[in-house]
N, C-alpha and C positions, 0 to 999 in steps of 0.2 A: 509834355506832348502825351509822355504814358497815361499821367493822372487825368488829362481831358481825354481821351479816347473813350481810358476806364468811366469816368462821369455820362459821358454820351450813351455809351453799352450800357451803364447800369440803369439810365434814365430810362431808354431805349426797349430794355427788355422787359420794364416792370410796367411801361405805358403802351407799350405797341406792338412790341413783338409777342408772334404764334408760330405754332408750325407749317400752315398755310406759307406765311411770310418766308420762312425759313428753306422751303422747298423753293419756290421763286427765285431767291437768293443764289441758291447752289447750283443755278441756270450758266450763271456766270458767261464766260465771253460765248459766241456764237462763232460757229467755222461756217462756212459755205464751202462745200466741197462738188468739184469737177472732175469728173470722172478722166477726160484727157488730159487734167492737171497734177501733177506728183508735188511732192512735200520735196524741197530741198536745201542741202545746209550750207548753199550757195549765197548770192543773194540776192535778196528778194525787196520787192519797192511795193510799198502799203501805199497805192495811190486809191484808195479803197470806193469802192462805187458798192454799197452795200447797206443791207437794214442794221446789222450790227453795228451799230452805234454808240459807246456807252454812256451812261450818264452818271449823277454824281449819287453818293452813301444815299441809301433808302431813307439816311435818320437825316438829311439834308431836307428832302422835302418836307419833315417833320417840323423842320425850325419854321417852315412859316404857320405851325399852327402851335407854335411851344416858344416864346424868348425864350426862357432857361435853356433848351435844347439851340436855340440862332445864336446863341454866345458866347455856347462851347464850340457848336460846329467853326465859329468864324476862327478859332486858332487852328483848326485842323488844316494841311496842307494839300493844295488841291486838286495834287496826282492822288492824293493819298485819297481822299472823298472819291474819287472816280475809281480807285482801283477796289474800292469798299459798294461798288454800283448796281444798281438794278441797270440795264439798257435803256436808254434815251427812248428806243424805237419802240421796247416792249410796254415803257411807260404810256406811252402818244394813242399806241395800240388797244391800249386796255380802258384810256379815257376814252377813244373813238366809241369802243363796243359799249362802255359805263352808258354815254350821250346817243346810242341807235344811230350812229353814224354805218350806213353798208358798207366796207373800205376794203378794199383788195390787197392791199400793203401798205409799208412804211417806208422810206429808205431815206440813204444821204447820200449825194454824190459830192468830188471834191475840185472836179474841173469842169470845166473850165472856171465854173463858178460853185460857190457849196451855196447847194439848197439842199433841201431837208423837200422831201416828196410824198403826198399822200394820191393814193388815188380810191374812187367814190365810183361804186357801181349806183346806176340809174341815170334815170333821161339825163340831153342836154339840160334842160329846162331846172330840175330839181339838182346837179352841179352848181349851176348859175347862182342859181338862188342861195344854197347852200356855204360857197363855198369860203365868203367874207367873216364869219364864223367861226368854220372849221382851221382858216388859216391867225384868226386871234388865239382861237385855242393852241396851234400847236406852234406856236410863237413864246406864246405866255409860258407854255411848258418847258422850251430851250431856253429862256431869258430866264426862268428862274432857276437855272441851273449853271447860268453863265456863261449856256452857249450861244454866242450873241451873234456870230460870225454867218449863220444860215440866212439865203432868203428861201420862203416857205412857198411853195407851190401845191396846187388843190387843184388834179385834172379826172376829168371823165373816160374810166379805164373802160365802160363798154366800147366793144369792136375792136380791145387791142390785146385782147389772148388767142395766140394761132395756136388752134387745134395740131397736132403732132400728124404726120403723114404717115399715111401706112406702111414707108421704110424705116421710118425713126422708130416707131410705134415696134417694129421685129426686131429691131436692133438693140433699143431698149430691153426688149423678154431674152434678146441674146445675152446681151450683158447682164442681165440677174444671175441664168443659170452659169456663165464664167466666171462670175463674182464666187458665188455659192462653190462652186467644186473648188476654188483657190482658196476661199477660208477656211472649209472644209480638211484640206491638205493639210494648211501652214496648223491647224490647231493641235496634229495629232506631233508637232513638233513645237508646242505648246504656245504659238502664238495665238494667245485666247483675244487680245485686245486687236479692234483695228487697225489692219494693215492697209497701205493706201496700195490699190489697185486701178491701173488704166487698163482699158480697152478701147482699140480702134476699128470698128468694122469693116474700114476703107480700107485698109492692110491686114486684115486679120491679127491684129498683132495685141498680146496680151503681158502687161509688164507689173512689177509688185518688188515692193525693198525688202531688205533679208538688211541685218547689221551684220557688220565688217567680224564678228566673233562667231558667226554660225558658220559652224565647221562642216554643213551637210550640204549645202548650197544645190549641188551638182543631184542631189540625190533628191530634195527636194523639186527641183525644178521636171526632176523625168517624173516623178510623183503626179505633177500637174497634169504633164503631157499625156500621160498616161490615162488620165481619168478623163480629161479633154478626149482623148479619141474612143474611152468606151462609151461614152455618151452620143457620140455623132454628131457633134458640133462643128464639123469640119476642120480644117487643117490651121494650126496658130503660130504663129513666129511667139517664140516665150522670150521677156528679157528682165533680168534681176537689176534692181538695181542696190548696190551694195552702198551703206552709208557708213560713216563712222558714228560706233554706238556710244561715244562718251560728246561728241559735237550732239549726236540728237535729245540726246538726255538733255545736254545743256539748253539747247533750244525750245525743246517742250517748258522748262521753265522760265527762260524768258518770254515767253510766246505775250503772256498776262502783261507783262510791266511792259514790251513793249508796243502793245495793243492800248495800256494805260496811257502812255505818252503822245502816242498817236491819236486818238481820241480827244484829250485835252487838248493839245495844243491846235489840232486841227480847231475845235469845238468854239476858244473863246478867242475873239477876234484878235484882241491885242498883241498875242504873238507873230500874227502873220506869217505862220505857217502854210507853207503850197504843196510838202511832202514828205511824207517821211518813210526810212528805209531801211535794211540791217543788214546787215552780214556774219554770218555763221563759219566762216573760213577760215578765219585765223585761230592755231591750237591754243593762241595766248589770250585771248581777249575775244569779247563780245564787241561789236560795233555799232552804233546805231547812228543813224542820218539824216541830219534834218536840213528841209531844203525853204527858205525863204522867199518873201516879195520884195526886201525893204534889199536897200543898196548901201555900202558902206559908205557913200557919200552920202547919204540921208542924215535929217539932221536928227532922227529918231532912231538912227542905226544903235547906238550903243546902249540905250535904252532897254529895245526888243532883243536882243541881243544875251543882256544880263538879266532879263525877265524870263527866259528861256530859259539861262546858265541856273540862276537859283531855284526855279522851280524844278528842274531835273534833279540837281544833286539833293535836295530837300529829299525831292521823293528814292532815290538812289540808293541815297545814306539812313532815310529810316529803317526800323526795327523791323515793319513787318517786311520791306523790302529783301532787305538784308537776309533772313530768314530764307525767303526765295532764292535769290542768286545766290545766296552763301560767298564762297570770298574769291568768286570769279571776278575776274581782271574786264575792265573792261573802257571802252572808248566812245565819247559822244562827237560828233561833229556838223555843227551848225553849219552851212553854209548860204553866203550872204546871195544875192541875187547878181552882184559883179561878181561871184566866184572866190569873194574872201573868206574863210575857215577859219571857225572858232572852235575849240578844239580843248573836251573837259573829259579829264581820267581820273580811273580809280588810283588811290592811294597807293 
């Protein structure tokens, strides 16, 4: 496997790699941030409904241009290819732009059905006219990466954009001021990277997270309160969410691994996966949960579960993945529709 990946990399670097592509690859996993939701080290269900759906590695796209790359790419494990990937939403968006289609966004939803949607600007007549060709374009891009579980929906986005109310605009501006103050104080204590900050205008509550290794939590909280008072932004209730630093670090490392598992097993029809989640609660191991639509009495149950097991084990034991998860213990629980569990554990 090491030699296979090296061969692909050398061919790829020589024939196709450039700085622009490198910068796009670095963008990696996309995250959607909500003001009122904070990261948790507890249980998180990834029934994802966002545009951040990953695709195969960029060189896999080149496999359709070069038989030499195709031959080597066929040897690379499915999830490892996704891990090296460029998001399929980005690939589709770039293609739509190149083709001149005026779109507002692309995204995937997984429940109640797996649907990849594209919103087009323009009149109903225009959207009706181009819908068949856009659907085919998107479907082809998905299938080229073995993401065959999605239906494709193309809709008119005209009239679907709701303008914010004056109250919402006011709350947004207030939120920006509060975030600026909190970040300013946190920087004084060495927190230069983005910290999760929540703001609820309805009850004037501000919350942010700090590690359990921080010895000056009360002092930081007091400093934030003093700055908010000095800016005359009103009276706020401050809440500090203290998290386990070691678990947080582990969760950060595992995040792209779990995203890769979710994206791959959701996208390929053969896995029949309907839900992916994880819990970082245990100090001993990371737990990943997969729900399937297959019942233990179904004729293909064993085949589906074995496919999932083999794919995940191959990925989690690969060299690149082990470099990220280090010596962390893990447990993967595959649950059938009728609640039968199959468990994979690290050695």
